[in-house]
N, C-alpha and C positions, 0 to 999 in steps of 0.2 A: 526153110529159113523163116523166121517170124518177122512181123512188121508191127509198128506202133501207129495207130490211127489217132490223130488229134483233130477232133471236130470242133472248130471255133464257131460258135453260134452268134453271139452278140455281146455287146457291152452296154452299160447304162450308167448315167450320171458322171461321165468323165469330166475332168477339170482342165480347161484350156489354159495354156501358159501365156500366150501373147494376145489373145483376143477372146471374144465370147463364142467362138466356134473353133473346131479343130478338124483335121483331116486324118483320122486315125487308121492305123493298120496294125496287125499283130505279127510279131516275130517269135517263132518257137525254136528253142535250142534243145537238142538232145544228142548226146554222145558224139560231139564234134560235128553235128549236122545242124544246119540252120535253114529254115524256110519261113516264108511270110505269106500273108493274105493280100488281097487287093486293098486299095485305099478307098475309104468312104469319105468323100470331100464334104467339108462344112457340116459335120454331124457329131453331136456329143452323145448320141444314143445309136451307135452304128449297128448294122445287122449284116454279118458276112455270110454265115451259113456255108462254110467251106471246110473240107477235110484235107488234112496234111498227112502224108505218109512218110514214115521213117523206117530205116533198117535197124533191126536189133542184131548186133553182131554176136553177142553172147547172151542167150536167153537165161542162163543160170545167174548171171550177174545183174539181170534187169531189175530185180527188186531193190538193189543198192544204188541204182541210177536215179537222177532227178531230171524232171522236165521243166524248163524255164519258159514261161509264157509272158512275153513282154509286149506292152502296148506303147506305140510311138505315134507321133503326129507329124506328118510331112510338112516341111517348110519350103521356102523358095530354093532355087538351084544354088548350090554352093554352101548351104547351111545344114548343119546336123539336125536330125529330127528331134523333136521334143519328147522327153520321157514322160509318159502318162501313168505308169504303174506296171507292176509285174506280179506274177504268181509263181511260186516254186512248189512243184508237186512231186512227191516221192513215187518211184515206180512200184512200191509195195501196195499203193492204193489203187492201181490201175486194174480194172477187171480183165480177165483172160479170155473173154468172149464178148461178142457184140450184144448178145441177149441180156447180159448182166449189166451193161453200161447204161447209165442214166446221165442226163445233163445236170451238171453241178455248177452252182454259182459261187465264185470265189471273190472275196474283196481284194482289191488291188492294194499292194503293199509299196512302201517307200523304198527307194534305192539308197538313200542316205538319211542321216539324222534330221536334216532340215528340209527334206523334200516335201512338196505339197501335192498330195495324191488324193484322189477321190473317185468313187465309182466301183463297179464290179464287172466281172466278165463271166459269161456262160460257156463252159467247155465240156465236151464229152470225149472220153478217151477209152480205148480198149486195144487189145492185142489180137492180131489175126495171123494166120499161117499162109503159106504160098498158095494152097489150093483155094483158100478163101479170097485171097487178093486177086487172083485171076478172074474170079466171078465179078469182082467189084469194078474191073476195068471196062465191062460192057455197059454201054449206054451212059457214060459219064463224060464230062467235058474236061479239057486239059488245062492245067495251070502250071506255071513255071516257077521254080524256086530260085533262090539267090545262091551264088557261090560263097566262097569264104569271105569275100569282101563285098559289102553292100554298096553299089554305085548310087550316087544321088539320083533320086527319081525325077525325071523330067517329063511332065505331061503324062498322058495315058501310056501305060506300058504295053505297047503293041508290037515291039521289036524284039521280044524275047527269043524268037526262033533264030534270029541272026546272031545272037550273042553266044550261042553254044552252051547255054545253061541247061541244067538237067530238067527233065519234064516230070511232073507229077499230076495226080488226078484231083479233080474237084467235083464233088457230087452235090447237086442242088436238092435240098430237102424241103419239105413243106414248112412254112413259117409257123413258129410256135411262140410268138411274143405274148408274154403274160405280165400283168402289173405286179410289182413287188408285193409280197404278202403283208408286210408290216407298214406299208405306206399309208399316208393320209389321202383319202379319196374325196374329191369335191362332188357334191350332189346338187340337184336342181329341183327341189320340191316346189310344187305350186302353192307357195305360201300367200295368204291374203295381202301381206305387206308388199310383196313383189307384184301382185296383180293390180294393186292400186296405182294409178298413174300419179307420178310425182310424189312418191312417199318420202323422198328425201328433201322435200321442199319445206314449206312453212310448218305443216303439221308433222312433226317428227314422230309422235306417238299416235297411231291411228286408232287402235282399239286394244282391248285387253288381250285378245287372243289372235293377234295378227302374225305371230311367228310360228304357228303350227298349222297343220292341215285341219280344216273344220271336220268334225265328226258329229253326225246327227244322232240323237238318242230320243227314244220315246220314254218320257218320264211319267211315272204314276205315283202320286203322293196320297197315301192312305192315311187319313187323319183320325177319324173315329166313326162310331156307329151308335145308333140309339134305337130303343124299343124293339130289340131283338127278341124273338120268341124263345121260351124254354124248350129244350129238345129232349131232356131226360125226364123220367117219371118223377124224379125227386125235385124237378123244377130247376135243375142245374144247367148252366150253359158256360162252356169254356171256348169262347170264340177266337178265331184267327182268320186272316184273309189270305186267299191264294190268288196271285196275279199270273195269268197264263196267256202266252202268245205262241201258238204253234207248239214246238217242243220245249220252249223256254218257260220255266215256271219259278216263281218266287213266292215265299210265304213270310208272313209276319210272325211275331211271337204270339203264343196263345195266352190269354188272360183267364185265370180261373174265376168261376162264379161271377160273371160280369155280363149284364145284358146291355150295358151302355159303355162299351170299351173305348179306350183311347190308345191308338198305336203311334201315330206320327212317324211313319216310316215311308221312305221313298225308294222307288225302283227305277232302274235305267236299263233300257234294251237298245242295243245298237241298231240303227235303221237298216244298215246294210245286211244284217243277219235276220231280219224279220221274215218269218216263213208263212204268215197268214195275214189276212186283212181284218181279223176280229180280235179284240182284246176283251178277255173275260176276267172280271173281278168277282170272285166267289167268296162268300162268307160261310165258314164251316165251323162245326162243333167238334173239338178234340175229344176222342173217345179211345178206349183201350183196344177195341177190336177194329172197328171201322168208323171213320169220321163221318158225322152226319152233315147233310147238305142243308144250309139255312136259306140262302138266296144268292142271287148274282146280279151283276150289271154288265151289259155288253156294249162295247164302243166299236164303231167303224173307224179303223185307223186313217183312211184317207180324209175323214172329216175332223180329225184332231187338229186343233189350232196350233200355229207356229209361234213360238215366243223366242225373241232374240234380245239379250241384254243390250242396252240398259233399260229395256222394258221392265215394268214392275212385275213382281211374281204373280202368277195366275191364282186368283182366289178360289179356294175349294168350294164345291157346291154339294147339296144334298141330292142323293139319287135313291129312288125307291127300288127295293129289291124285288126281283121276280123269281118264280120257281123255274124248274127245268123246262117247262112247257111255255114259258114266257108270260105266265099269268101273274098278276100282282100278288106279292107275298107280304108277310108282316115284317116291319123294320125298314130302316134306311141307313145308308152309309154316306159319309162325307169324303169326296174324292176331288182330285185335280189331275187332269190328264192333258199333256201338251207335248209338242215336239220341240226340242231344243238342241243345244250344242254342249260341248264340254266347258263352255264359259258360264254355264248356268250355276246358280248358287247351290243347287241341290246335287251337283255332280260329285263333290268330294264325299258326302255322307250317304250317297245312294247305294242301294244293293244292286250290283251289276250282274247281268245274266251269266257272265263267264265265271262267276263265283257261286254257282248254284250248289256246289258240293260243300261249301263252307258253312259251318255251324254259326249260329248267332253269336256264340261266345268268341269265336275266332274271326268274325267278320270285321271287327274293328282293326285287326292287324293287317288287313289288305287295303285299307283306305288311304287316300292321299291326305297329307297333313302338313302344316307349317309349324315349326318349332323356333324358339328363341333361346339362345344360350343365356345362362344367368350372368348378371353383371359381376365381374370379378375385381378384387382389390388386393393389394399387398398389405399384409399385416406385419408390422415390425415390433420386435421386442428387444429393447436395450437393457440387458441385465447388468447392473452396475456393481452392487455389493449386497452383503447381508450382515446382520448383527445378531450376536448372542445365539449362535448355533450350538446348543448344548445337547450332546448325545444322551440317550437314556441311561447308559452306564457311565457315570461321571468319573469313574476311575480310569477310563480309557483316555488316550491322548486326543487332542483336537481332531475333528473329522477331516478327511480328504474330500471336501464337498464339491459338488457340481450341481447344475440346475437343469432340470428336464421340463420342457414346455410341450403340452399336448393341445392341439386345436384341430377339430374337424378331421379326425383320422390322420393327422400329421403330427409327428413327434420329432423333436430335435433337442439336443443337449449341448451344453457349453463344455469348454475344457475345464478340467479340475483347477482349482485355485493354485497359484504358484507356491503358496506356503500353507501349511496345515495349522490354521488358526481358527478361532471361533468367530472372527469378523473377516471372512474372506472377501476378496475383490476379484471380479471377473472382467468387467468392462467389455462385454462381448455382445454382438448384435445377431439376432436370429430373425429369419424371414419366413412368412407363411402366406398362403393364398386363402382369402376369405371371399365369400359370396353374399350377395344381397338377397333376402333380408338377413340381418345379422342375428341369428337365433342360437348359435353355438356358444360354448363356454371355453374360456382359456384356463387351463389347469397348469399352475406353476408349482413344481415340486422340487425341493432341495433334498439331495440324497448324499449318503456317504459312500464313496466308491469302494472303500476297504471292506465295510461290513454289509453294505446294501441297505442300511437302515434309512428310513424316511425321516428326515429331520424336521420337515414342515411342509405344509401345502396350503395354497390359496386358490380359490376359484373365482374368476372374474367374468361377468357377462360381456360378450363382444359388443353388444349395443351401447355399452358405456364407454367404449374406447373412442377418443376424439379422432377426427379426420384432419388430414393436412392436404391442402391444395398447393401444388407446385412447391417452390423452395421457401415457403414461409417459415417462421420461427417454429422450432420443435416444441411440442407441449412439455410441460414440466413433468419431471419424474416424480413418482409417488412412492411412499413407504407403505407396504402391505404387511399385515400381521400374518404370520405363518401358524397354522393350526396343526397339531399332531393328530394323525388319524386314529390313534389308539386311546385318546382321552375319553373317559366315560362321561356321559351327559348327566352330570350331577351338579347340584347347586354349589357345592364346595369347590369343585374343579372349575366351574365357570368363574367363580370369584378369583381363583388363582390365575386363570387366563387373563382376566382383566388387569391384575397386578403385574404379570410378567408374560411376555410373548416374544418369540423370535421374530425378526422383521427382515424384509427383503426390499431392496431399492430397485425399482424397475420403471422404465419409461415405455409406454405402449402407445402406438398411434397407427392409424390406417392411412396409407399413401394413396390418394386418388389421382395423382398427377402422372402416374405411370400407365403404360398399356400392359396388361397381363397377357403374356404370350401363352396360348394354348395350342399352337400349331407350329411347325418348323418355321424358323425365322425367314428363310429364303423362299418359303411358300405361303407367307402370311396373307390373309385376306382382310385383316382389320388392323389398323395402326392407330386407332383413336384412343385417347386417354380414358381412364375409368370415370373421371368427373364429367358430368354433362355440361358444366359451365365452360370447360376448356375445349370442348369439341367444336369442330369447324363445320361450316355448311357443306351440303353435298354439292358435287360438281357435275353429276350426271346420273344416268339410269342405265342399268344393265338388264337386258331382257334375255332370258334363256328359254329356248323351246326344246324340250326333251321329246323328240319325235318318235323314234323307234329303235329297235335293235334287231340284229339278224345273226344267224349262225352262232348262237350262244352255245356254250358248252352244256350238255345235259348233266345237271348236278344230282338228279334223283333217278338215274337210270337203274339203280339197284332196286328201287321201289316200283319199277314199271312205269315211271313218269319221266317227264323231261325237266323243265325248269319253271319255277314260280318266281319270275324276275320283277324287281322293283329298283328304282334309282333313288339315290340320296345326293343332294347338292348342298354345298356349304359355301357361303360367302358372307363375311362379316359375322354378326351374331345371329344371322338368320339361316335356319336349316329347312330344307324342303324334302318331302318324301312323296314319290309318286304312288299311285295305286299299284297293287300287285296283280299282274296278269298271269293266270294259272296255266300250267302245263303247255307251254309254248316256247319254241326256240326263236321266234320272230315276233316279239311283243310290239304293239303299237300304242304308245301312251298318248302322244300329242297333247302334252300338258305344258303350259307356259307359266313362268314365274319371273318376278321383277325384284331387283334390289336397288337401293340407293348407293351410289358410289361416292366415296369421300377422298379416294386417292387412286390414280390410275395405275400405280406401280404395285398392284395387288394381284392375287391369284384366286380363281374360283376352282373348286375341286368337285368332281362328279364321280360317284362310285356306283357300281352295279352289283346287286346282291341277289341271292336266292333265298326266298322266304321259307324258313323252317317252322314257322308258327302257324301251320295250317292244321286241318283235321288229322287227328291221329298223331300229332307231334308231341314229343315230350316237353315238359315245362323247361328243362335245362337245355333244350336244343338251341344251337347257335346258327344264325344265318351265315351261309357260306359266301365268301368273296368271289366275285367273278372278274372284276377289274376296275381300275379307276384311271381318270385322266385329269390333267391340270392345265389350265389356260391362263396366261398372264394378260391382263387387260391392256397394259401399255403397248402390246404388240398388235392391237386391233385398231383399225381405222374407225373414226367416228361416223355414225349414221350409215354404216354398211352392214348388210346382213351376210353372215358367214354360215353356210350350210355344208357340213362335211360329215363324213363317216369316219369315226375315230376307231382304230384297232385297240382292242382291250388286251394289252400285252402283259403277261405275268411270267416272271422268271421262276422256274422250278428246278429242283436238283437234276432233272433229266434234260433241261435246256429251256430255251425261250418258247413259250406257247402263246397262241392267240386264242382267247376265250370267246371271241365274237367281235362284233362291230357295233358301236353306238352312234346313232345319227342325231346330231344336235344342230340347232340354229341359234346363232349368237348375234347380238346387236348392242353396241355401246353408244349411247346417245349423250352428248355433252350439253349441259344446260348452263354452264358458267365457264366460258373459254378463258377469261382472264385469270380466274382463280385456279384453273387447272394448270395453266402455263407457269404461274408463280410457284406451284407446288414443286416443280422440278429444281428449284433453287433452295428448297427448305429441307431440313432433315427428315428422314423417314419416320422416326419414332418421336414421341413427345419430348420436350426439352429436359424433363427430369431425368431421362435416360442418359443425358450428356452432362448435366450439372452434377448429379450424384449417381454415377453409373452403378449398376448391380454387378457384383463380382461374377466373373465368367463361370467359376465353379458352381455357382448357385443357379444359373439360368436353366440348365437342363432339368434339374430336380424340381424347380418351381414350375416349369412347363408340364412335367409329368403330373404334379399335384393338381395343376389347373385342369388338365385333361380328365383326371379322375373325378373332379367336381362336376365338370360339364357332362361326362358320361353318366354319372349317378343321377343328376337332375333330369336329363332327357329320358333315361330309362324308366323314370317314375311317371312320365306323362301318359296320357291316354289318347290314342294308342301309344305304347312306348316305342321310342327309337332305340333299337338294340344297342347294347354297349359295344359289341364287336363291330358294328357299323361305325360308331363314333370313333373308336380307336383306329380303325382302318383309314378313316378320312384324316384324322389329326396326326397320326404317328407315321414316322419312317422307321420301320423296324431294322435294327442293326445297321443304321446309317453310319455310325462311328466305328464299327468293327472293320477289321482289315479284310479286304477283298482284292485278290490279284486282278480280277476283271476290272474293278473300278480303278485300281492303280494304273492299269494300262490305259484306260479311257482318259483319266486325268492327265497322264503323261502325253498322250496324243493331243489333248487340248492345249497343253503348254507348247508342244512342238508346232502346232498350227499357228499359234501366236508368234512364235519365233520365226516361223517361215516367212511372215510378212517382212520382218527386218532383213531376212536373208534375201528376199526378192528385191528389196531396195538396194542392198549391197550389190546384188548381181546386176541390177540395172546400171548402177554407178560404175561398176567394173566394165560393163559393155560400153559405156560412154568413154571411159578412159582408154580402152583399147581400140576405139574407133570401129566397133563392130557395125554400127550404122552411121556412116559419115554425116548424113543429114541431121540426125538427132544430136550428134556431137557438136556440129557447127552451131545449132540452135542453142545448146547449152553454153557454148563459148560466148555467144552474143548476150544471152541472159546474164551470165556471170559478169561480163564487162559492164553491163548496164547497172547491175546491182552494186558493183564496186564503186562506180562513178557516182551513183545516186543511192547512198546507203539508206536514205529515208524511205526507199521503196521496198526494203526487205520485208518488213512486217506486213504491209499491205499485200505484197505478192504472195506471201505464205497464206494469209487468210483468204485471199481471192482463189488460190489454188484449192484450198479445202472446200470453198463454196462450189467451185466447178466440179470437183470430185463428187460432192454430195448430190448435185443436180444430175450428174451423169449416172450415178448409181440409182437414182430414183426409178429409172426404167426397169431395173432388175430387183426391185424391192420384193420381199416375200408377199405372196398373194394369199397366204393361208395362215391360220394361227399356228403357234408352235405345238408340237406333239412329241410323244416319246420316240426317240430315235434309237433304234436297235443297234445300228452300226456305230453311232457315237458312243453308245454304252458298252460296246464290245460284247454284245450279247448274242450276236447271230451265230458265230462259229467258235464259241468258247469251249474249252476242253472240259470234259465231264468231271475230271478230278478237281479242277478249279471251282466248279459249281458245288461239288461235294464239300470242298473246304469252306466255301462261302456260306453254305447252309448248315455247317457243323455248329453244334452248341458250344457255349462258353461256360466253363472249361470244356475242352474237347473230350469226346468219348470214343475216339477212333483207336484202332490198334496201334501198337508202338511202332511197327514198321511203316505204317502210313504216316504217322506223325514225323518219323525220322525223314522220310522222303520229302514231305512238305517243308520241313525245316531246312533241308539241304537246298531245296528250290528257292526258299526265301533267302538263304545265304547267298545264292548265286545272283539273284536279282539285287539284293542289297549291296553285293560286291561291285556290281556295275555302277550303281548309284554312288557308292563310296569313291570309285575311281573318278567319276565326273566331278564330285564335290572336291576331291583332292586336286584335280587339275585346275578348277576354278580358284581354289585357295593359293595354288602355286602362282597363278598369274597376278593375283592381288598382292602377294608377298614380293614378287619381283618389282611391282610398281612401288611398293614401300621401300625396297632396297635401293632405289635410284639415289635417294638422298640419305640413306642410312649407313653409308660407309662399310657395308658388309663386304663389298668388293671395292677396295680403295681406289684402284685404277679406273673402274667404271664410274664411280662417283666423281672423281677428279675430272675425267673427261666431260661428264655431263655439266658440272658447274662451270667449267671453262667455256663449254659450248653455249651455256645459258648466258654467260657474260658477253660473249661475242654477239649473240642474238639481241641482247639488250641494247648494246651500242648500235647495232645495225638498225633495229627498229626505232631508235631515238633519232638517228640522222636521216632515216629514209621515211618519206611520207607513207602513211598507212595504206593509202590506195595503191601506191606503187608496189609496196611489199605484198599486198593481197593479190594484185595482178600477177606478179612474178610467181608467187606460190601456186596460185590457181592454174596458170599456164603450165607450170612444171608437172602438176598432178595430172592434167588433161593432155599431156604431150602425146604425140603420135607413137604408135608401136615401133616405128623405125628407130626411135630414140630410146627405146626401152630394152632392158635385158631380161632374160628369163630366170633371174635370180631374185631372191627376196631383197627388199630394200634395206638400206643401212639402218634406219630406226628399228625395223623388225629384227634384224640380226643382233643389234645392240641389246634389245629387250630380251631376246631369247637367251643371251649369255649371262644375264643377271642371275644371282643366286636366290634360292628360296629356302624355307625351313624344311623342305622335303629331305634335304641332306641330313637333318637332325632327327628324322623319324626312324623308329625301329621297324624293320621290315619283317 
């Protein structure tokens, strides 16, 4: 005979129903058998580590059976336990041996539509046979299961032996508690800001680099040399400098035929990796076979001076060259050698020792830089009408004309005119995105839709277009001469053009009162208008310390390397890029950046990438994405340092993967409290978005055009910020495409909101049925007081909200928001759902797969259709009360309303309110277990469902 072993390990993140703690236990149901674990009192993360044994009566039917694992919370004697969640597992997924069984974590599911459930449970299940179960009986403790009916637990359950209940075994295994893989982890780095006493006092901003760990570097600034000797017979010298410490070596560029070269190159060697006490700066001559030695300068590292900003830069000095034996040689070199930190001005442009394999051409792609997005504007073109549009073949009918406008790789067309005439009228407005400086041209072309003939064209410089600030008067429309592109440039035709020309009536202007969106609206980091005049003062400062990363995914494993990682952060119009750390899965950047904050309800985005533009890379190689995170500033407390390790979560067709962890330090410092608090009562976007809103159908297209302009401008910087990095930061790919996973997540979000209303209704119902007499009596007293003194109703409500807010302050979030895999329904998503989510549009899948997904979508939509239909039925019943659809029901209602009108007229309001309230709160002894009269009356009303075709 076979047995089923259910090993209940632990649970995490349970949600209590009546307090901030619970006393959970687990009850397992299988094949009409019911058993439970011990109760862990006052614990939302219980650890049971118990095995439950069940009999399998029919092993052949076991795959068709289900195992129900239900989590309850014990309450006081006489009360039913609270439901905390359940998991239903198919017998088909249970391993048939203990060796194949692993601990699986299952998210807890709801019992009903409005249940409020949270957390997961760790369970290990497998099947054993009789000879295996006899071995398991040795050296184990006993635990007693419950019979068919669960008695209310009273105190510690020590009297099971006297109840005659069946006995089962409990085996105590070693504890295997592990932190969730996708959770946010708080870290405690020894940051200078934390080591400073009273850093949250008067001096809010201590130093430039107080949010990262200090890293000391040995800096060598090679400026130039003079009077170098000629080394070749021809008197030629191609000098370069080699800087060497132990096994680390860096070289400058070599300069051809120059005995007084100028390099101006800096080198940085991390102090913690220095392998020698001597620094050798050697001048050499580049040669085809072997480079010639010219001279060198030797420094003792312990004697190198220490420089800490804001000290002025160290002045370079001339040093005489010596030969290999230390004897004075010909020539001298200008150098500066000092010990500094990453706050040094030379740090961003220095050649770092970990980049020794990078060529000088690719070295710029590994340096840290700061970029700024171009200033963007909306360009509007109001196409009104045209005159004298004559086709080349005058025998043909009037053209079916439309207008095409091209500007900065953006092209848009108007609708064809309603009538085919030579003086068409469009009266249509087109919008484009323009960037400062205005160097592009606006090309307006009138075409015939029927023949494709160009009827005329005009080219207008964008710098001549007037600007409009806010809702001031629009500029006047202008008439422009249309020139035919096929006209020969001769004197005779020029005279003809002066006498006759087609014209177009257009109003052009640049709107600088809008904010041009270049990122998702709900993740926007900048809400300022384009015009500098309309911008508001900053309210604070955001400090970001990009500390390190660990356990990164090896992106170059096929090349025999790991990852060349760098970070990109974007907030407002400022972009920052850290230096690239080569061939490591645990890079340590320790770089700090600062932004001015103009609105707290904004988001900063940080992405991690693998640099593909290193030695041996193709020119068209693209940097690979590792992951990104977003942090909303409004969720941060002011003047507090947040140091956390953020998981880099990426959803793949094979499931949710963690590509590593990024460690950040954040601090939001407010410098204008009054201005910040007043912002919460002002609109998010500039007022032009509300006075003259942009049509919704244009917003996404304009945002895509703005992103293209920003990506094109930043990719032309030096060093360039790759286009793929800009797109990854700014775009949400396929955000508007259907996803069953996102649909489930959004549905659960709605249900969690409705569960609050359900909880209030449940509490009121408990008060009405006198479940807790003390609470019900207090509600009666409060109700009578409010009825007698109605002027206390609003103060009581607001006071209650104040008390709730103060009470919840203890349970406020202590960490910034992060990607929640469970909220996103990404932890245990079905592979086919992911395959559908990552499918292209239109689909390229096989017809059978498309048919299966279509049927699944029909099933889901059918359930939604039923819910919507039920809701419509209830609303239609409410409309039918006075609609005489049911004449008897309407007659009863209006007579009843008349009686109530008379009753309320002759009865004081307070007396009526007391009578109604006491009737609603009456004792269960005076209640019946049937629906009330109003509910029965409402359910009998007709709806339009009777008129629907089924």
